C-alpha positions, 0 to 999 in steps of 0.5 A: 572654478569660479564657484570655488573662489566665491565659496572661499571668499564667504568663509571667515578667513576670506571676509577680508578679501574681494574679487574685483574685475576690471574691463580694459580696452586694447589700444592695438585691436580695440578688443576688450579684456577682463582682468580678475584679481582677489585683493584685500577689501580695504584696497578696492578703491585704490585698485579702481583709481589706478590706471594700468 
């Protein structure tokens, strides 16, 4: 499935988007989780500066 997402991002319509991955640590268990999202390229810096 990941190949399909990456292939979609390489088309002309997908050039305005980026796939971002954020690693977050759980406060309860201490385990790490990876959250993936596809967002507009101009919102990438905002995505990483905001805290969840």
